[in-house]
C-alpha positions in Angstrom: 130.1 -128.4 -216.5 126.4 -127.7 -216.1 123.8 -129.4 -218.2 123.0 -127.6 -221.4 126.0 -125.3 -221.0 128.1 -125.0 -224.2 131.8 -125.9 -224.0 134.2 -122.9 -223.5 136.3 -121.9 -226.4 139.5 -120.0 -226.9 137.4 -116.9 -227.7 136.2 -117.0 -224.1 139.8 -116.7 -223.0 140.5 -113.8 -225.4 137.8 -111.6 -224.0 138.9 -111.8 -220.4 139.9 -108.5 -218.8 143.6 -107.5 -218.9 145.5 -109.1 -216.0 143.4 -112.3 -215.9 144.6 -115.8 -216.9 142.2 -118.1 -218.6 142.3 -121.8 -218.8 139.8 -124.4 -220.1 139.5 -127.5 -218.0 137.1 -130.2 -219.1 135.3 -127.7 -221.4 134.9 -125.1 -218.6 136.5 -121.6 -218.6 138.5 -121.0 -215.4 139.6 -117.4 -215.0 142.0 -116.3 -212.3 143.5 -112.9 -211.5 147.2 -112.4 -211.8 148.9 -113.8 -208.7 150.0 -111.9 -205.6 153.7 -111.0 -205.1 154.5 -114.1 -202.9 153.3 -116.3 -205.7 155.2 -114.4 -208.4 158.4 -114.3 -206.3 158.4 -118.1 -205.7 157.8 -118.9 -209.4 160.4 -116.4 -210.6 163.1 -117.5 -208.2 162.4 -121.2 -208.9 162.8 -120.5 -212.7 166.1 -118.8 -212.1 167.4 -121.5 -209.7 166.5 -124.4 -211.9 167.2 -122.6 -215.2 171.0 -122.4 -214.8 171.8 -126.0 -214.0 169.0 -127.7 -215.9 168.1 -125.5 -218.9 171.5 -123.9 -219.5 173.7 -126.6 -218.1 175.5 -124.1 -215.8 176.6 -126.0 -212.7 174.3 -128.9 -213.5 173.5 -131.6 -216.0 171.4 -129.6 -218.4 169.0 -131.6 -220.6 165.8 -129.6 -220.0 163.7 -126.8 -221.5 162.1 -124.8 -218.8 159.3 -122.3 -219.5 157.5 -119.8 -217.3 153.7 -119.9 -217.7 153.6 -121.7 -221.0 150.2 -122.2 -222.6 149.5 -125.9 -223.0 146.9 -127.3 -225.3 146.4 -130.9 -224.2 143.5 -132.6 -225.9 140.6 -130.2 -225.3 142.1 -128.7 -222.2 144.1 -125.4 -222.1 146.3 -125.1 -219.0 148.9 -122.5 -217.9 151.1 -123.9 -215.2 153.4 -121.5 -213.4 156.5 -123.5 -214.7 156.9 -126.5 -216.9 159.8 -128.5 -218.2 160.5 -130.9 -221.0 163.4 -133.3 -221.2 165.3 -132.6 -224.4 165.2 -136.2 -225.5 161.4 -135.7 -225.8 161.5 -132.1 -227.1 164.8 -131.7 -229.0 164.3 -128.0 -229.7 162.4 -125.4 -227.7 159.1 -124.1 -229.2 159.9 -121.5 -231.9 159.3 -117.9 -230.9 156.2 -117.6 -233.1 154.4 -120.6 -231.6 151.6 -119.4 -229.3 151.3 -122.6 -227.3 152.7 -126.1 -226.8 150.8 -129.4 -227.5 153.4 -131.8 -226.1 152.7 -132.5 -222.5 155.7 -131.5 -220.2 157.7 -133.9 -218.2 157.4 -131.7 -215.1 155.0 -129.0 -214.0 155.0 -126.7 -211.0 151.9 -124.9 -209.7 152.4 -122.2 -207.1 149.2 -122.2 -205.1 147.2 -119.1 -204.3 144.0 -119.1 -202.2 142.0 -118.5 -205.4 143.6 -121.4 -207.3 144.5 -124.1 -204.8 141.3 -126.1 -205.3 141.6 -126.0 -209.1 145.3 -126.8 -209.1 144.8 -129.8 -206.8 141.5 -131.3 -208.0 141.2 -130.2 -211.6 144.7 -129.6 -213.1 146.6 -132.5 -211.4 144.3 -135.1 -212.9 144.7 -133.7 -216.4 148.5 -133.6 -216.0 148.3 -137.3 -214.9 146.1 -138.2 -217.8 148.5 -136.6 -220.2 151.5 -138.5 -218.9 153.3 -135.7 -217.0 155.9 -137.6 -214.9 156.5 -135.1 -212.1 154.5 -132.3 -210.4 155.4 -129.8 -207.7 153.0 -127.8 -205.7 154.4 -124.8 -203.9 152.4 -123.1 -201.2 153.9 -119.7 -200.4 151.5 -119.1 -197.5 152.0 -122.6 -195.9 155.7 -122.4 -196.9 155.7 -125.9 -198.4 156.9 -127.7 -201.4 155.1 -131.0 -202.3 156.8 -133.3 -204.8 154.7 -135.8 -206.7 155.7 -138.6 -209.1 153.3 -140.1 -211.6 152.3 -143.7 -210.9 149.9 -145.7 -213.1 147.1 -145.4 -210.5 147.7 -141.7 -209.7 150.1 -139.2 -208.1 152.5 -140.5 -205.4 153.5 -137.8 -202.9 157.2 -138.5 -202.6 158.1 -135.6 -200.3 156.9 -132.6 -198.5 159.5 -130.0 -197.7 159.2 -126.9 -195.5 161.5 -124.4 -193.9 164.7 -122.9 -195.1 166.8 -126.1 -195.6 168.4 -127.2 -198.9 166.6 -130.1 -200.4 166.9 -132.4 -203.4 163.6 -132.8 -205.2 163.0 -135.1 -208.1 163.3 -134.8 -211.1 165.9 -132.0 -210.3 167.6 -133.8 -207.5 171.0 -133.5 -209.1 171.3 -130.0 -207.6 170.2 -128.8 -204.1 167.4 -126.4 -203.9 167.4 -123.8 -201.1 163.8 -123.4 -200.0 164.6 -120.1 -198.2 165.3 -118.4 -201.6 161.7 -119.3 -202.7 160.3 -117.4 -199.8 159.3 -120.7 -198.1 161.4 -120.0 -195.0 160.2 -118.6 -191.7 157.4 -116.1 -191.7 158.5 -112.4 -191.5 159.0 -111.5 -187.8 159.1 -115.1 -186.6 162.0 -116.6 -184.8 
C-alpha cells in the first residue's frame, strides 16, 4: 500500500459497482469483475464433483463443508476464494444462513485463475492463506488447462502435482475419489485433436 494512503475498509467493498468482487489484502482494496464463463464453469463443476463425495458423503468419505465463493475474514484481510472447504472436525457445523462471512480459515482453497486475477491469486492471496494455516490450495487455470496442487509446509507452499489434459487424477486432499479434468474444461482446446 502506498505511503500516506489509508487502509481500505468494508465500506470500500460495499460501494463497488454491481458485478464486481471486492477483497482487502494487506489493507488494500482489490476489485475484480465477475469471471468469464470458462472460469465460472470450472468452479461450478468442481463444486458439484467434490460436493457429492466429500460434502454429502455420496460415493465418498464425506467429512467436509464445501462453499462456493465464501467471504473469509482472516485477521485484517477479506478474501473470496472461488471454493473453500473445512474439515468437519475443525468446523462441526456449517456457517448459519444469516452469517455474512467466515472467520475460521479453511483447510482447502481453490482459486480459478483469470488473466485479471492470476497475479493477485499467486502473489498476494496464497501467502495469506499460508499465514492463516490453510493446509491445501489448488490453482486451476482454464486457459492453460492446468490444475496445480499445493500442500502447506512450514517454509511455504509445496507444489505436489501439476495436472493437465483430460485424464482422471487423484489430488490431495480429495484423493479418495478420482477427479476427471475433462469435466472441468481442462481437456483439449476446442477444435484441437
